[in-house]
C-alpha positions, 0 to 999 in steps of 0.5 A: 467550604473548607471541609470540602476543600481538603476532601478535594485536596486528599482525593486529587492527592490520591487520584496522582498517586494512582496514575502515577502508579497506571504510569509505571505499570504502561512502561512494565507493559511496553516490554517488547513481548518477543523478549518475553516470549524468549524468556519464557522457553528459555525458562520452560526448558527441561533438558537445560540446566539452570546455567543453560537458562540463564546464558539462553536468557542472556542470549534473548537480551542480546537479541533484542538489544540488537534489534533494537539498534538495528533499527535505531540505524534504519531510522524508522520502526513498524509501529510508526511507519508503513514501508511499503503502503503511501498515503496521499501526502506521500506525493508532491505537486509537480503542475497545477492548474485550476483544470488539472494537475500533475502529482508525482510519489516520493521515491520508492528508497526514499521511504525503506532500503528495502524499495531500493530495487525499484528506485528506478521507477516513478509513480505519477497520476494526472488528473484533469478537468471535464474538456480540457487540453493537456499541451503536448509533453516528451519525456525522457523516460519511457511511461505506462500508462493506464487510465483509472476513470474517464474518456479520452484522446490521446495525440502521438507526434511521431516522425511525419504523422500524428496518431491520435488513439481513443482512450476509457477506462481501462486501456492501458497504453507505453510511450516511448522516451522522446515522443511527444504526447497530447491528451484532450479530456472528451466528457465535459462533466468528469473528470480524468485520472491516469496513472502513470509508472515513469522509467526513466533513461537518464537519471533513476528515480527521477523524470523529467518533462519537455514543453516545445512551448516553453523551452524553445524559447530558453535558446538564445532568440538569434540562433532561434531566428537563423534555425527557423528562418523567422523574424525574431518579433514574430517569433516572440508573437508565437512563444510569449507570455501569456500562454495558457500553460499545460493544462487549460480548458478548451471550447466544445468545437475544439474537442469535437475537432480534435476528438475525430479519430480513424476507426480500423480493426484495431483495438486488438491489433498489436501493429498499431502501437495504440491502447489497448483495454485490459478489462476486454480481456479474458479475466483471469480469475473470476468468480462471485467475489471478485475479478482479476485481469492481468496482462503478459508479457507478449501482450501488449507486445511492447511491456515485453521490453520492458519487462512488465505487465500490469492487473487489475482487480475489483474486489467484490465488498465484503471480500478478499483476495486468499494470502498468496506471494508472486516469486520474482515480481515486485508489485507496485500497486494504486486504488482506482476507488473503493476503500479496504485493507491490505496485510504484507508480511515482512521479514526484514525489520526482525531478525533472526533469532535464537531459541529453543525447543521444536523436535529434537531439543536443540536450538534453531535459528528461528525466522520472525515475520511482521504483519503489517496492517493498512487500510486503504482509499482512492488513491493510495498506493502499495508496494509488495515485494517478491516473496514476500506474502499479502491479501487486498481486501474490500471493506463493507460499502464500496468494491475496490478496485485495483491497478498493478505494475509487476515490474521484473515479470518476465518469469513470475509466478503467483502462488497462493496460500490458501484455497484451491490449488494453493501451493501449500495444499501441493505440499506431500503428506510427509512433508507437511506432516512432519512441518505442522507435527499433525497429521496431514489431513488436520492441517486446513489449508484446501478449501473449494474456492477459487484460489485467488478470491475468498468470502470475508464478510465474517472477518469483524477484522475487515470492517475495523480496518477501514474504519482505522482500528486496524492494529487491534480489530475487534479485540479492542472493542471485546475488551472495554465490552468485558464485564468479568476478569474470565471474559478479558482473558478470553479476548485475549487470547482471541487476539494472540494472533496481534502479538505474533503480527508483532504488533503491541496490543494496548494499554491493558490493566487488570479490571478492578484497577480499571474499575478503581481509576474510573470511580475515583474520577468520578467521586473527583468531578462529582465533589467539583460539581458539588463546589461550583454549584 
């Protein structure tokens, strides 16, 4: 027994030393790959003297230090948080009853300074159970409503009458600030889900709701008596503390009474001021991989004043959009249904660095970009600023439905970066050849597919992203399955794009070291088992 105990202590000591060595190796691996690349380029410039190379390395180190300081000042790093993607916990509940709720997304500028340009906009979701009534409310903000799910009646209380309109999936509608509006969920067994973009007129980035049955009681009673020409006892009987609240269940007969809507020659008359069905228009893009619907500034005309358009994407499962960017607008998108992923190329968190080489052998400013990846699921929100290349894909199980509010849309254009008629293929041959330093016909930027939808079933990254492994994709699996150092090196080379995107891969140790650590742990487990049993 003493022999086993001594042997166990010796092996435990060896294991401790081994783990300490692995920890030191991990610290070395955490070195910024960008700094490593910069220093490597400095050391391999043949035209540089020894002193020039040393000066170049010092420049790399100074830039690296400045980059770290800048990230600390901005209070965020892309390793831990994507500034463009908002999950369910980024919403706060403004109103909740047993029959529904209203949730407000945190201010965009609170997440990142980059989003200051849309800090005045507020995204709100509203959910109501079957056969519910959302009592009349007006807002100090203009609102653009989109029906994500369900069928409803909307009532707009004008100066001298109430107009009612039917709402269904894909309907969009502007509600002007100060207009009393109520909703009725016509379905008994399906929730009504609305996305609402508010444009506040008084307090930037914040909107307020006003419910008459609640705020009228804030006036002094003698003033109410005079204004309403009604005794205070009767006023108290109407405005009492036992009111149902702003979202509550109603009887089938009440639903039917509120669902009586005058039908006319609408929905395409812009004079009615009613809803406009985006899904009833001709798709902007349509093929076997998905459909894209998009409004314009003049249809419906109410959006022109707001400088806003809406789009709806239905991406077929296993498919993705081509990489593209918008020239002027900022896209505020909410996932209505399904699972998928988004990739956005960001230039803001990595400054320009000095590098040597290229045509002419001089020292140049090199723009560095970071790929920000995230999984998507129902209820999540993501923002794509103007000029930022991006792509969106659906998972292998379900289609992906996305609604985008595109603000500052006047004069905006979509430029595809791959597919048919993309902006890169339109580049003249001479400029393309100089840019990519190879014959123009060898630059793979054009294919026969539609400009905005490409098939993506073969992309392992698509599945990995949906499963929550966006950062490392198939590389992590290949690392675990590698049976030789050669396979390990090949897997690392295949995943080099991860480094180019600025994401550090998981700790990668030499295969013999990993196998040794694994063997030691197994041996210790066997000894402990023998001692105990």
